[in-house]
C-alpha positions as CSV (number, residue, x, y, z in Angstrom):
1,M,-93.9,81.5,27.8
2,K,-95.2,83.3,24.8
3,T,-93.6,86.5,23.7
4,A,-93.6,88.8,20.7
5,I,-90.4,90.1,19.2
6,S,-89.5,92.2,16.1
7,I,-86.7,91.1,13.8
8,P,-85.7,92.2,10.3
9,D,-87.6,90.5,7.5
10,E,-84.4,88.9,6.0
11,I,-83.4,87.4,9.4
12,F,-86.9,86.0,9.8
13,A,-86.8,84.5,6.3
14,E,-83.5,82.8,6.9
15,A,-84.7,81.4,10.2
16,E,-87.8,80.0,8.5
17,Q,-85.7,78.3,5.9
18,L,-83.5,76.8,8.6
19,T,-86.5,75.5,10.6
20,R,-87.7,73.7,7.5
21,R,-84.2,72.3,6.8
22,L,-83.7,71.1,10.4
23,K,-87.3,70.0,10.8
24,K,-87.6,72.0,13.9
25,S,-90.3,74.3,15.1
26,R,-89.8,78.1,15.1
27,S,-89.9,78.0,18.9
28,Q,-87.2,75.3,19.1
29,L,-84.9,77.3,16.8
30,Y,-85.3,80.5,18.7
31,T,-84.9,78.8,22.0
32,E,-81.7,77.1,20.9
33,A,-80.4,80.4,19.5
34,V,-81.0,82.3,22.7
35,K,-79.5,79.5,24.8
36,E,-76.3,79.6,22.7
37,Y,-76.2,83.4,22.9
38,L,-76.6,83.3,26.7
39,A,-73.9,80.7,27.0
40,R,-71.4,82.8,25.0
41,H,-72.1,85.9,27.0
42,E,-71.8,84.0,30.3
43,Q,-68.1,83.5,29.5
44,S,-67.6,87.2,29.3
45,A,-69.1,87.5,32.8
46,V,-66.6,85.0,34.0
47,T,-63.7,86.9,32.3
48,A,-64.9,90.2,33.8
49,A,-64.9,88.6,37.3
50,L,-61.4,87.2,36.8
51,D,-60.3,90.6,35.6
52,R,-61.7,92.2,38.8
53,L,-59.9,89.6,40.9
54,A,-56.6,90.2,39.1
55,D,-57.0,93.9,39.8
56,V,-57.0,93.3,43.6
57,E,-54.5,90.4,43.8
58,D,-50.8,90.5,43.2
59,S,-50.4,88.8,39.9
60,H,-46.6,89.3,39.5
61,A,-44.6,86.2,39.0
62,D,-42.2,85.2,41.8
63,P,-38.7,86.3,40.7
64,A,-37.2,82.8,41.5
65,I,-39.8,81.1,39.3
66,S,-39.2,83.6,36.5
67,A,-35.5,83.0,36.6
68,A,-36.0,79.2,36.6
69,S,-38.4,79.4,33.7
70,R,-35.9,81.6,31.8
71,R,-33.1,79.1,32.3
72,L,-35.3,76.2,31.2
73,L,-36.4,78.1,28.1
74,E,-32.8,78.9,27.1
75,R,-32.2,75.2,26.8
76,V,-35.1,74.5,24.5
77,E,-34.4,74.5,20.8
78,W,-36.9,76.6,19.0
């Protein structure tokens, strides 16, 4: 799909230099950049979903497990 976007001149110039250095087309560079951006922000969507789940579920540790963990850690040399 063809599209038109506006970006600052200095960003465009840096992108052009990178396309020449990597021997890639401008379309390849921008496609890869948007893919990486989307992948990074997908993680925040997962984190937000987990946060919502934690809000509705009891996330407190079982007292017996907490006590056992504490005893175990007391024996570890730091």
